[in-house]
C-alpha angles and dihedrals in degrees: 000000000000119000116263089246089057092045090052093049093047091050093042085234135167103246099096091038092054094045089051093047094051091045092052088059091058090114087077089070110019144021092216124114087227109096115247119221121167109228092235090054090051090051093049093047091051094049093045094048097047099031089241125160110256109230098169094101093067091048091228124159090274131052097204142018112218109183092321091316110124110221125198108199120209129180119178144149112259125183096176135027097286143037134191110228138180115262103167143009124211103184093136090053098045093111093054090050101043097084096047123095139182119347093355089061092045090052093049091048090050091050093051093045093049092047091057093048090050090047090056090047090056097042097050101027093246115181100180136001142206141172118245110204130202105188115190121215133161108304095346148066123222114208126192145138128238136176125287097204126167113245112274100235093187093057104046110139145141090058113182130180133199134162095276106030152014122231127196143155132219101195091269107052146008114245131193126194119202110212100203094047096036086225130144119215131192128202113240117200118204111225123222088240094064114132110253118215113188115221127199108192113220113245096217111023091166093068090050091054092049091051092046095054093041091056094042105048094154101056112159115255115229117249097175102070118121112257117192111250093358103075101359142033132178120227128197124239089207137065115277096200092101115020091179089068109031115201142143112255113245096225107029140045110020089001098047089124087067094062122107111289119257122247112297091014125117090200139337117267114266090235093063109112142119141197110246119243105199118219088241088067092054090044095052098034109025095164100047099092125045117256119286115292093008107134122230138169117266117191120202122207094267089062095252113138123217130194105241141173144178109250150151128062114333089004088277099152139068107203139166132223109260092030089212090070092069090040093053093051099043107027103028107029100033106026092028093215120173119238106279094019116128121235111238136190088237090061091050093047091052090056093043103242137091103162142051131220118223114198123195128217093169137321091287101046130052137158131211134201138161122267131204124267115291094018094124093048091051092046097049090049091059105270118141129205 
């Protein structure tokens, strides 16, 4: 495919214009001649310009979905022709990694990294993937695409250890794992063919902003921003009875099918499950969900829409009708559990998520997506996205 710079030029789009405009305002944040672009701003500009789905909120392997092309977006300062950048964090798995060394550690890191890429592929129906890079140098941006391959586990070699990190190659790229941060880095090499976008940083961006807002007194106020508890909540996929020892209950929540069978039942159907809605959610945000047993639409990331409702005692459960719809998406497609296999917190940690975000358009229409590990705990303690 063409580069995104070429696509933007062909379509007479706004991507390069917006990148240039934001870069020219770098004086708001830095005195350097190297343009400053916050990575979230770069992600938002990309998604707006190419009408791509923004995935950055869920902290999945990809930042955007462009027509089933997973896009990892990287913006970084680069003084030479390469830069080593973070590609994955494994904080929740640090204990399982701490006793591994050398090639065994490299293989486990590759396994975890690949699992998370494949999870994103399944969740968003991604067919192919690439990295889109915005490298920042003095007075210019360098834009290019490079591969977003999984790590080739059969070709790991050149493994080197030191006190602070592990380094290895897989025939495609050089990777470095920082022990203390439980973070995996990849070396990105800037090709000579990268698109060069000259940037002249404005000397006094403050005056420009004053003029802008003076001339545009009736700028439209946003009504689509996420407001904690108003148009989104985050729910745990684990039991909240004991937050000092987080686990998934063996006979409720995702494993409700494993509970004692009801009268005249030999066993409960494997598809029987629900996402827990802790009482703290109802206490803090009593009007977020419709009343108990009132059906509403629930859209998953693939675009499929389920009929859902809040049900059970104390409105503790988010379920779908049929219940097997939610089970297929979450337990089969994402976690890839076999029929009769229990969901565990270890499985969630390996894939890097333990929560879901539910966003609300109105009382009839909601959306759901996965969220990174610890998202519910941060949310219930007052943190916003």
